[in-house]
N, C-alpha and C positions, 0 to 999 in steps of 0.2 A: 816636800813642797806643800805649802799651805794652800788650802782650797778657798778661793775668794767667793763668798756668798753674794757679792754685789753682781756678779755675772748672771747668777740665777734670777736675781730680782729684775735685772734688765732683760733677760731672755724670755721670761714668762709673758710679759705684755707683748713682746714682738711676735712670739709664736701664736698668741691669741689673735693678734691683728692679721697675721698671714692666713690663719685658718678661716677667720671670718671672711676675708676677701676671696679666698678660694671657693667657699660655699656660696657666696653671692654670685660669683662668676658661673658656677655650675647651675644655679637656679635660673639665672638669666638665659643661659644656653638651652636649658631644658624647656623654659617657657617659649623661647624663640622657635625651637623645633616643633613643639606642640601646636604653636600657632601656624607654622608653615604647613604641617601635615594636613590639618583640617582644611586649610585654605586651598591647597592643591586638590584635596579630595572633592570639596564642593565645586571647585572650578571644573574638574573632570565630570562631575555629575551634571553640571549645567550644560557642558558641551554634549554630553550623551543625550540629554533631553532635547537638545536642538539638532540631534542627528548629525553632529560633527564628530565622527568617530576618530578621525586622525588626531584632532586636538584633545579629545577625551583620553586617548591612549597616552599621549605625551604627559598629560596632567596626572594620570594614575601612576605612570612610571616615576614621576617626580615624587608622588606621595609614598610609593613603595620604598624609594631610596631614603626618604626621611624617616620612615617607620617600617623597617623590613620585617618586623615580627608580626604585623597585622595580617591575618589570613584573609580577611574580607577583601582587602585591597588586591590581593593575589587572585582571588576568585573573580573579582570584577574585571581585572586585567586579562585573565585567561579567557573569560567569556567573550570579551571584546575581540581578542585575537581570533577566536573561533568564528565569530560572526563575520569577520572580515576575510575569512578564508586563510588566515595565517596560522595554519594548523601546527606547524613545527614550533612556532613561538608559544602557542597555547600549550602544547605538550611539555615544553621546558618549564613553563610556569607551574603546571600541576605536578610534574615530577619533582620540582623543587619543594613544593609543599609536602609531598609524600616522603621526602628524604629528611624532613625535620623530625627530630626525636621528641620535641616538646609539643607536637600537634595533638589536639584533643581527638578522641575516638570519632566523634560526630564529624569533625572537620576532615579527618582522614578518610572516612567513608565518602564524604561529599567530594573530596579531591579525586578519589578513585573513580567515582561515577563521572566526574567531569573529564578525567583522562580517557575513559572509555568512549565518551562522546566525541572527543578530539579524534581518536583513531577511527571511529565510525564515520565521521564527516569527511575525513581524509581518504576514506576508501581502504584503509588498512584493516581488512576484515579479520585476519588472523590475530592481530594484536588487540583489536577491539573485543574479539571473543574471549581472549585470555583475561583482559581487564574486566569484562562483564562477569565472568565466572567468579571473580574474587568478591563479588557483591552479594553472594548467597548469605542468607541470615542477617541481612542489614535492612534498614528502611528503604533502600533502593532496589530490593530484590525483584519486586514486580516489574519495575521499569527495565531492569536488566534482562529479565526473562522475555519481555516483549521485544526488546532490541535484539536479543539472540534469535528469537523467532523470525524477525525480519531478515537477519543475516542468513539463516538457513534457507529461507524461502528464496532469497536473492541468489544464493549459490546452488539452489536446487538440491539441497541435502534433505530429502523428504523424511527419512526415518528420524534424523535428529530433530527436524521441525516437529514431527509428530510427538516425540518425547517431551519437548518443551510445552507443546499445546496441552498435552494431558496433565502436565504438572500445573499449568495455569488453571486448567479446569478443576483440578482437585483442590486448588487453593480458593475456589469459589469466585474466580474473576468473571467468567462467562462460560457459555456453552461453545465448545469448539467442534461439535459433531460435524457440522457442514464443512469446516475447513479440513478436518481429518479425512473426510471422504474425498476431498480434492487431492490430498496428498496421496491417497491410495490410487486414485485415478491417474495421477502423474506417474506413479511407479508402474501401473499397469500399462501405460503408454510406452514406457521404456522396455518392458518385457515383451510387448507386442512387436516392437521394432526389432528386437533381438531374436524373434521367432518363438518365444515361450508363450504360446497362446493359452495353454492350460493355466499357467501361473497368473497371467493377466486376468483370466476369467475368475479365478479364485479371489483376487484382490478386488475386482469390481463387484462380485457378489458380497464380499465382506463390507465394502463401502455402502452398498445398497441396504444391507442389514443394519449397519450402524447409523445411517442417515436415511430413513425411508422417504422423507420428503425432498431429498436432494435429487434434482433432475439429471445431473451429469453422469452418475454411475449407470443409470438405466439407458441413457442415450448412447454412452460409450459401449456398454455391453451389447446393445442391439446392433451397433455398427460392427463390433467384433464378430458377432454371430453371423451377420449377413455376409461379411467378407469371407467367412468359412463355408458359405453356401447353406447355412442352417437357417433358412428363411422363416420356417414355422416358429422356431424358438425366438428369432428376432422380432417377429410380429407380436408374439406373446409379451416380450419385454416392452415393446412400445405401447401396447394396450394397457399394461400395468402402469407405465409412466403417466398416461393420460388420467388414470384414476388417482395416482399418488400425488402428482404435481401438475394439475391442469393449467397452471399459469405458463408452463413451459411448452404447451402444445405447439405454438408457432415454430419453435426450434426443430420439432420432429415431425411436422405435418407432411412434408414432402417425402421424408424417409418412410413414413407409414404408407403413403400412396404407392411408392415403388415396391416396398416389401410385400404389400397386399397383392399387387399385380403379379409378383413372382409366385405367390402362394395360391393364386386363384381366388383371393378373398377381396377383390376390388369392390363389389357391391356392399359388403359389410363395412369396409373402411370408408366408403363414400357416405354411407348413412351416418356413421359416427362423426365424420368431419362436418357434415351438414348440421348435426345437432350442436357440435361445439361452436361452429360459426354463428349459429342462431343465438347462442348464449353470449359470445364475445367475438364480434367481427374482427378479422385479422387478414392482412394481405397474404401472409404465408399460407394460412389455412385455405383462403380463397383460391390461391394458385394450385394448391394440392387438389382441391375439388375440381378445378378446371382440367388438370392433367388426367384425372380419373374419368371425367365425363368425356373428354376428347378421345380417350382410348376405348370407350364403350362401342360396341357394334352399332352401326347405323347412324353414328354422329355425322351431322352435316354442317358443322360449324356452330351449332347452338351452344356448345360448351363454353364458348367465349362470351356468352351472355352473362356469365358469372361476373365478369368485369363490370358490366353495366349495372348488375344488381348491387355490386359493392359501391359503385358511384352513386347509386340512388340513396344509399345509407350514409356514406361518408365521402366528402370530396377528396379525391386522391389523384395526384398527378402521375404516380406510378401506375395505377390501374388504367388511367386514360392512355398512357403511353403503350401499355401492353395490349390494350384493346385495339388501338390504332395500328399497331404493328401488323395485325392480320387482316386489316380492312382494305378493300379496294375502293379508292376514291375516284370520283368522276374525272378529275384531272390528275392523272398519275404523275405528271412531271413535278407536281408540288409535294408529293408524298415523301420522297427520301429526305429533302431538307427539313420538312416539318417534323419527321420522325427523329432525325438527328437532334434537332433543337429540343424536342420533348425528352429524349433520352438523356441529353446533357443536363437539362434542368432537374430531371428526376433522380439522377445519380447520387447527389449528396443526400437526398431524402431517403434513400434505401440503406443508408449506413446505420450502424448501432452506436449509441452514445453512452459513455460512462456517466452514471448518476452522481458519482463522487467528484470527478474532476473535469468532466465534459469531453474527454478524449474520444474522438470518433474513429470508427474502423469499419471496413467493408464486411468483416465477418464478426460473429459473436465470440467474445472472449469470456472465459470463466474468471480470469484474473486480468485486471486492467493493465495493459503494458505501460500506461502513463504513471498511475499512482499506486499500482500494485495491490489495489483493493480487490477482494474476492466477491463474486456475485454482484458486482456493481453495474453490470450491463443488463438492462431490462430486455426481455425476449421479444421486443418490438422494434420496428424501424423508427428512425427519427421522425418520419412523417406522421406516425401514429401516436407519438408521445404528446 
């Protein structure tokens, strides 16, 4: 069979035309997709700036469908899901990124950090802990360690929290001496509740040694000793507190007064409280002074003049209410309702307020129940701030 060259001559131009047409079609399709992806991306960005998160999510999903290999779009979408509280969808986005074999190392570490935040925000602390531990020796290591510290504090795992705090301190982030002392105090409280008084005392003495300026270990140690009937040692602990942390005097003034009375050291304690009150007037110090003066032999009610002396220095609704409570008015029928009104008005002023978040409480907290900050409660009542 003879081969006809005319078919080759006719086929070459046809193949060229078909190839050229196919390439033009591919180019047009590529240009169209490239135009659509940025358009959807910028549309989503515009919605995001206008705080229209639902529309922004729809736009970013469209952009991801048009360009599924772009990691930035996945990060933007995952962060939006997390901000909206759709943690399961955020987890799926970031796990999809981590499953990609072509993902760059920096993006992989970033996705791992984002996944840990998803678990943390969702309250899945165990999974968050596992995800955070995978960030060691990455640019996110410090952030991961701080998040782990928050997890351990939240779950009250104090030895683990102490380990992370020491690691952060060794890395030069900050001094965690005060926080480590709080961890030891928390452990001491647990031991005290279980009856291990000796173990609790050892931890409190260690906290006192590690953080000499911290008030809590000294106050807690004095309370522990007093509960054991060791009043002389408790008094010594309180006197040391006043030298080491004078700002915390209002928190321990009444404890000093009661312990000194039990030890027969009331005059010495009263003299010390008067000195401290002269330096920095305080409602709690004043009340401790009044209690000691009222217990002194021969007192005929003059101890309550301490309230008046305080009012002469600073206007105080609390002091006025306390003074009025022991007074005999000319018209006794008006006394009870007036007293109730004053007590009701003074009650919010006798609270403590967190300096970090403003959370108010009837008692002083070393860690704010609202924002979880340590040492954020000043040792003074709201009225004195």
